[in-house]
Backbone as JSON Lines, residues from 0, in Angstrom:
{"i":0,"aa":"M","n":[96.0,90.23,117.26],"ca":[97.23,90.6,116.61],"c":[98.02,91.49,117.56]}
{"i":1,"aa":"K","n":[99.34,91.27,117.6],"ca":[100.21,92.12,118.41],"c":[101.16,92.81,117.47]}
{"i":2,"aa":"I","n":[101.11,94.13,117.49],"ca":[101.94,94.97,116.6],"c":[103.09,95.56,117.42]}
{"i":3,"aa":"A","n":[104.31,95.42,116.92],"ca":[105.48,96.03,117.54],"c":[105.85,97.31,116.78]}
{"i":4,"aa":"I","n":[106.15,98.37,117.54],"ca":[106.51,99.64,116.94],"c":[107.73,100.2,117.66]}
{"i":5,"aa":"P","n":[108.87,100.31,116.94],"ca":[110.09,100.85,117.56],"c":[109.94,102.35,117.77]}
{"i":6,"aa":"L","n":[110.3,102.8,118.99],"ca":[110.08,104.2,119.34],"c":[111.37,104.93,119.73]}
{"i":7,"aa":"T","n":[111.4,106.21,119.4],"ca":[112.41,107.13,119.9],"c":[111.61,108.41,120.26]}
{"i":8,"aa":"N","n":[111.72,108.86,121.48],"ca":[110.99,110.03,121.97],"c":[109.5,109.88,121.76]}
{"i":9,"aa":"G","n":[108.96,108.67,121.95],"ca":[107.52,108.46,121.9],"c":[106.92,108.31,120.52]}
{"i":10,"aa":"K","n":[107.75,108.41,119.46],"ca":[107.26,108.28,118.1],"c":[108.07,107.23,117.35]}
{"i":11,"aa":"L","n":[107.54,106.83,116.2],"ca":[108.21,105.82,115.38],"c":[109.65,106.25,115.13]}
{"i":12,"aa":"S","n":[110.57,105.35,115.44],"ca":[112.01,105.59,115.29],"c":[112.42,105.67,113.84]}
{"i":13,"aa":"M","n":[113.41,106.49,113.55],"ca":[113.95,106.59,112.19],"c":[114.6,105.27,111.78]}
{"i":14,"aa":"H","n":[115.19,104.55,112.73],"ca":[115.84,103.27,112.45],"c":[115.44,102.31,113.54]}
{"i":15,"aa":"F","n":[114.71,101.24,113.16],"ca":[114.19,100.33,114.17],"c":[115.28,99.72,115.04]}
{"i":16,"aa":"G","n":[116.47,99.51,114.51],"ca":[117.53,98.87,115.26],"c":[118.19,99.75,116.3]}
{"i":17,"aa":"H","n":[117.92,101.04,116.24],"ca":[118.53,101.98,117.2],"c":[117.48,102.69,118.03]}
{"i":18,"aa":"C","n":[116.31,102.05,118.19],"ca":[115.25,102.67,118.97],"c":[115.52,102.56,120.45]}
{"i":19,"aa":"E","n":[114.85,103.42,121.21],"ca":[114.99,103.43,122.69],"c":[114.04,102.39,123.32]}
{"i":20,"aa":"R","n":[112.82,102.37,122.8],"ca":[111.78,101.53,123.37],"c":[111.0,100.87,122.25]}
{"i":21,"aa":"I","n":[110.22,99.87,122.59],"ca":[109.33,99.22,121.63],"c":[107.94,99.18,122.24]}
{"i":22,"aa":"A","n":[106.98,99.67,121.5],"ca":[105.6,99.57,121.91],"c":[105.01,98.28,121.37]}
{"i":23,"aa":"F","n":[104.27,97.6,122.21],"ca":[103.52,96.4,121.81],"c":[102.04,96.76,121.92]}
{"i":24,"aa":"V","n":[101.36,96.71,120.79],"ca":[99.96,97.08,120.73],"c":[99.14,95.86,120.34]}
{"i":25,"aa":"D","n":[98.31,95.39,121.27],"ca":[97.4,94.28,120.98],"c":[96.13,94.87,120.39]}
{"i":26,"aa":"V","n":[95.7,94.36,119.23],"ca":[94.51,94.87,118.58],"c":[93.52,93.73,118.33]}
{"i":27,"aa":"S","n":[92.28,94.07,118.35],"ca":[91.19,93.16,117.93],"c":[90.89,93.51,116.48]}
{"i":28,"aa":"L","n":[91.17,92.58,115.59],"ca":[90.91,92.82,114.18],"c":[89.4,92.82,113.87]}
{"i":29,"aa":"T","n":[88.65,92.05,114.59],"ca":[87.22,92.01,114.32],"c":[86.53,93.3,114.77]}
{"i":30,"aa":"E","n":[87.01,93.86,115.86],"ca":[86.44,95.12,116.36],"c":[87.21,96.34,115.86]}
{"i":31,"aa":"K","n":[88.36,96.11,115.24],"ca":[89.25,97.2,114.76],"c":[89.51,98.2,115.86]}
{"i":32,"aa":"K","n":[90.02,97.69,117.0],"ca":[90.36,98.58,118.1],"c":[91.54,98.03,118.9]}
{"i":33,"aa":"V","n":[92.19,98.95,119.6],"ca":[93.3,98.62,120.47],"c":[92.73,98.0,121.74]}
{"i":34,"aa":"V","n":[93.3,96.83,122.12],"ca":[92.85,96.15,123.32],"c":[93.81,96.47,124.46]}
{"i":35,"aa":"K","n":[95.11,96.56,124.17],"ca":[96.12,96.78,125.19],"c":[97.36,97.37,124.54]}
{"i":36,"aa":"Q","n":[98.04,98.21,125.27],"ca":[99.3,98.77,124.78],"c":[100.3,98.86,125.94]}
{"i":37,"aa":"E","n":[101.52,98.45,125.66],"ca":[102.59,98.55,126.66],"c":[103.9,98.86,125.95]}
{"i":38,"aa":"E","n":[104.84,99.37,126.68],"ca":[106.17,99.65,126.13],"c":[107.21,98.94,126.97]}
{"i":39,"aa":"T","n":[108.33,98.63,126.31],"ca":[109.44,98.02,127.0],"c":[110.74,98.57,126.39]}
{"i":40,"aa":"R","n":[111.77,98.52,127.16],"ca":[113.09,98.96,126.68],"c":[113.54,98.01,125.56]}
{"i":41,"aa":"A","n":[114.09,98.59,124.5],"ca":[114.54,97.8,123.36],"c":[115.85,97.09,123.69]}
{"i":42,"aa":"P","n":[116.04,95.91,123.13],"ca":[117.32,95.19,123.33],"c":[118.43,95.88,122.57]}
{"i":43,"aa":"A","n":[119.65,95.52,122.85],"ca":[120.82,96.06,122.11],"c":[120.67,95.75,120.63]}
{"i":44,"aa":"H","n":[121.19,96.62,119.8],"ca":[121.03,96.47,118.35],"c":[121.9,95.34,117.79]}
{"i":45,"aa":"K","n":[121.24,94.32,117.29],"ca":[121.84,93.23,116.52],"c":[120.75,92.77,115.6]}
{"i":46,"aa":"P","n":[120.94,92.91,114.27],"ca":[119.86,92.58,113.33],"c":[119.25,91.18,113.54]}
{"i":47,"aa":"E","n":[120.07,90.22,113.91],"ca":[119.57,88.87,114.06],"c":[118.82,88.65,115.38]}
{"i":48,"aa":"L","n":[118.97,89.55,116.33],"ca":[118.39,89.42,117.66],"c":[116.92,89.88,117.7]}
{"i":49,"aa":"L","n":[116.63,90.98,117.05],"ca":[115.3,91.57,117.18],"c":[114.15,90.69,116.69]}
{"i":50,"aa":"P","n":[114.23,90.04,115.53],"ca":[113.1,89.23,115.08],"c":[112.69,88.12,116.07]}
{"i":51,"aa":"P","n":[113.63,87.28,116.55],"ca":[113.19,86.26,117.52],"c":[112.76,86.87,118.86]}
{"i":52,"aa":"W","n":[113.37,87.98,119.25],"ca":[113.02,88.64,120.5],"c":[111.56,89.12,120.44]}
{"i":53,"aa":"L","n":[111.17,89.71,119.31],"ca":[109.79,90.17,119.12],"c":[108.83,88.97,119.06]}
{"i":54,"aa":"A","n":[109.24,87.93,118.31],"ca":[108.39,86.76,118.19],"c":[108.13,86.09,119.54]}
{"i":55,"aa":"Q","n":[109.14,86.05,120.4],"ca":[108.97,85.47,121.73],"c":[108.0,86.26,122.57]}
{"i":56,"aa":"R","n":[107.82,87.52,122.26],"ca":[106.89,88.37,122.98],"c":[105.53,88.42,122.32]}
{"i":57,"aa":"G","n":[105.33,87.59,121.29],"ca":[104.03,87.46,120.66],"c":[103.73,88.38,119.49]}
{"i":58,"aa":"A","n":[104.71,89.18,119.09],"ca":[104.47,90.11,117.98],"c":[104.3,89.33,116.66]}
{"i":59,"aa":"N","n":[103.35,89.74,115.87],"ca":[103.19,89.15,114.53],"c":[103.18,90.19,113.45]}
{"i":60,"aa":"M","n":[103.47,91.45,113.83],"ca":[103.61,92.52,112.86],"c":[104.55,93.58,113.43]}
{"i":61,"aa":"I","n":[105.35,94.22,112.59],"ca":[106.14,95.37,112.99],"c":[105.87,96.48,112.01]}
{"i":62,"aa":"I","n":[105.61,97.66,112.53],"ca":[105.47,98.85,111.7],"c":[106.73,99.65,111.83]}
{"i":63,"aa":"T","n":[107.31,100.02,110.68],"ca":[108.6,100.7,110.68],"c":[108.68,101.7,109.53]}
{"i":64,"aa":"R","n":[109.7,102.52,109.55],"ca":[109.89,103.49,108.46],"c":[110.5,102.82,107.24]}
{"i":65,"aa":"G","n":[111.54,102.03,107.5],"ca":[112.2,101.34,106.39],"c":[112.99,100.14,106.93]}
{"i":66,"aa":"M","n":[113.28,99.22,106.0],"ca":[113.99,98.01,106.43],"c":[114.49,97.32,105.16]}
{"i":67,"aa":"S","n":[115.73,96.81,105.21],"ca":[116.28,96.12,104.05],"c":[115.53,94.83,103.79]}
{"i":68,"aa":"R","n":[115.58,94.35,102.57],"ca":[114.89,93.09,102.22],"c":[115.45,91.92,103.03]}
{"i":69,"aa":"R","n":[116.75,91.92,103.27],"ca":[117.4,90.86,104.06],"c":[116.8,90.81,105.45]}
{"i":70,"aa":"T","n":[116.68,92.0,106.08],"ca":[116.16,92.06,107.41],"c":[114.65,91.71,107.42]}
{"i":71,"aa":"Q","n":[113.92,92.14,106.4],"ca":[112.52,91.75,106.31],"c":[112.39,90.23,106.24]}
{"i":72,"aa":"G","n":[113.33,89.59,105.59],"ca":[113.32,88.12,105.53],"c":[113.53,87.5,106.89]}
{"i":73,"aa":"L","n":[114.38,88.12,107.73],"ca":[114.59,87.61,109.09],"c":[113.3,87.68,109.91]}
{"i":74,"aa":"F","n":[112.55,88.77,109.74],"ca":[111.28,88.89,110.42],"c":[110.27,87.89,109.89]}
{"i":75,"aa":"S","n":[110.24,87.74,108.58],"ca":[109.31,86.8,107.94],"c":[109.55,85.39,108.43]}
{"i":76,"aa":"Q","n":[110.82,84.99,108.63],"ca":[111.14,83.67,109.14],"c":[110.56,83.45,110.54]}
{"i":77,"aa":"Q","n":[110.33,84.51,111.24],"ca":[109.75,84.42,112.62],"c":[108.24,84.57,112.58]}
{"i":78,"aa":"G","n":[107.65,84.67,111.38],"ca":[106.21,84.84,111.27],"c":[105.73,86.24,111.56]}
{"i":79,"aa":"I","n":[106.61,87.22,111.39],"ca":[106.27,88.62,111.66],"c":[106.16,89.38,110.34]}
{"i":80,"aa":"Q","n":[104.98,89.91,110.08],"ca":[104.73,90.72,108.9],"c":[105.37,92.1,109.09]}
{"i":81,"aa":"V","n":[106.0,92.64,108.02],"ca":[106.64,93.93,108.1],"c":[105.86,94.93,107.29]}
{"i":82,"aa":"V","n":[105.53,96.06,107.93],"ca":[104.88,97.18,107.24],"c":[105.88,98.32,107.23]}
{"i":83,"aa":"V","n":[106.35,98.72,106.05],"ca":[107.34,99.79,105.92],"c":[106.7,101.05,105.37]}
{"i":84,"aa":"G","n":[107.42,102.15,105.51],"ca":[106.99,103.41,104.95],"c":[106.13,104.25,105.87]}
{"i":85,"aa":"A","n":[106.08,103.92,107.16],"ca":[105.25,104.66,108.09],"c":[105.94,105.96,108.5]}
{"i":86,"aa":"P","n":[105.14,107.0,108.79],"ca":[105.69,108.27,109.22],"c":[106.06,108.25,110.72]}
{"i":87,"aa":"A","n":[106.82,109.2,111.18],"ca":[107.22,109.32,112.58],"c":[106.04,109.83,113.41]}
{"i":88,"aa":"E","n":[105.16,108.9,113.78],"ca":[103.98,109.23,114.58],"c":[103.93,108.38,115.83]}
{"i":89,"aa":"T","n":[102.98,108.65,116.69],"ca":[102.8,107.86,117.92],"c":[102.23,106.48,117.58]}
{"i":90,"aa":"P","n":[102.44,105.5,118.46],"ca":[101.87,104.19,118.22],"c":[100.35,104.21,118.02]}
{"i":91,"aa":"E","n":[99.66,105.03,118.81],"ca":[98.21,105.1,118.69],"c":[97.78,105.55,117.3]}
{"i":92,"aa":"R","n":[98.47,106.55,116.81],"ca":[98.11,107.08,115.45],"c":[98.44,106.06,114.37]}
{"i":93,"aa":"L","n":[99.61,105.42,114.46],"ca":[100.01,104.44,113.44],"c":[99.03,103.26,113.4]}
{"i":94,"aa":"V","n":[98.68,102.74,114.56],"ca":[97.77,101.61,114.61],"c":[96.37,102.05,114.15]}
{"i":95,"aa":"G","n":[95.98,103.25,114.51],"ca":[94.68,103.75,114.06],"c":[94.59,103.83,112.56]}
{"i":96,"aa":"V","n":[95.64,104.33,111.93],"ca":[95.67,104.42,110.47],"c":[95.64,103.02,109.84]}
{"i":97,"aa":"Y","n":[96.4,102.11,110.42],"ca":[96.43,100.73,109.91],"c":[95.05,100.1,110.0]}
{"i":98,"aa":"L","n":[94.4,100.23,111.16],"ca":[93.06,99.62,111.34],"c":[92.04,100.26,110.43]}
{"i":99,"aa":"A","n":[92.12,101.57,110.23],"ca":[91.16,102.25,109.36],"c":[91.32,101.83,107.91]}
{"i":100,"aa":"A","n":[92.54,101.45,107.52],"ca":[92.79,101.05,106.11],"c":[92.39,99.61,105.84]}
{"i":101,"aa":"M","n":[92.11,98.84,106.9],"ca":[91.73,97.44,106.69],"c":[90.38,97.38,105.99]}
{"i":102,"aa":"P","n":[90.21,96.44,105.07],"ca":[88.94,96.3,104.4],"c":[87.83,95.82,105.36]}
{"i":103,"aa":"H","n":[86.65,96.25,105.11],"ca":[85.49,95.8,105.92],"c":[85.16,94.37,105.5]}
{"i":104,"aa":"T","n":[84.99,93.49,106.47],"ca":[84.75,92.1,106.15],"c":[83.45,91.56,106.76]}
{"i":105,"aa":"G","n":[82.58,92.42,107.15],"ca":[81.29,91.99,107.71],"c":[80.33,91.48,106.65]}
{"i":106,"aa":"E","n":[79.12,91.16,107.04],"ca":[78.12,90.62,106.15],"c":[77.78,91.58,105.02]}
{"i":107,"aa":"D","n":[77.85,92.88,105.29],"ca":[77.48,93.85,104.28],"c":[78.67,94.41,103.52]}
{"i":108,"aa":"A","n":[79.8,93.7,103.53],"ca":[81.01,94.16,102.83],"c":[80.7,94.43,101.38]}
{"i":109,"aa":"G","n":[81.11,95.6,100.92],"ca":[80.94,95.95,99.51],"c":[79.56,96.57,99.23]}
{"i":110,"aa":"V","n":[78.67,96.59,100.19],"ca":[77.35,97.17,99.97],"c":[77.29,98.5,100.7]}
{"i":111,"aa":"H","n":[77.49,99.59,99.97],"ca":[77.47,100.93,100.59],"c":[76.72,101.87,99.71]}
């Protein structure tokens, strides 16, 4: 899975469309760990541009603070899941919280 996180000053941006950079975090869902992380300069703000731009770079999830339903639909059309309501934290912390919240799916799932 590749997670996109819009950044301003190294933390989740208040508005994804006006971010400075975008972090791309590759994670192993089976191991629940970060495999690779890189940042790139964000493209100019155009709501219709960002979803295909992220999809072309392999993103299949975006973590953001908030997003209109219309814009969420644009991401969904590109096969990108939208996670809203995240706090202004670093990409490492946001992905760590996401991975920790995932249900355990091993052989002993539910047996604790």
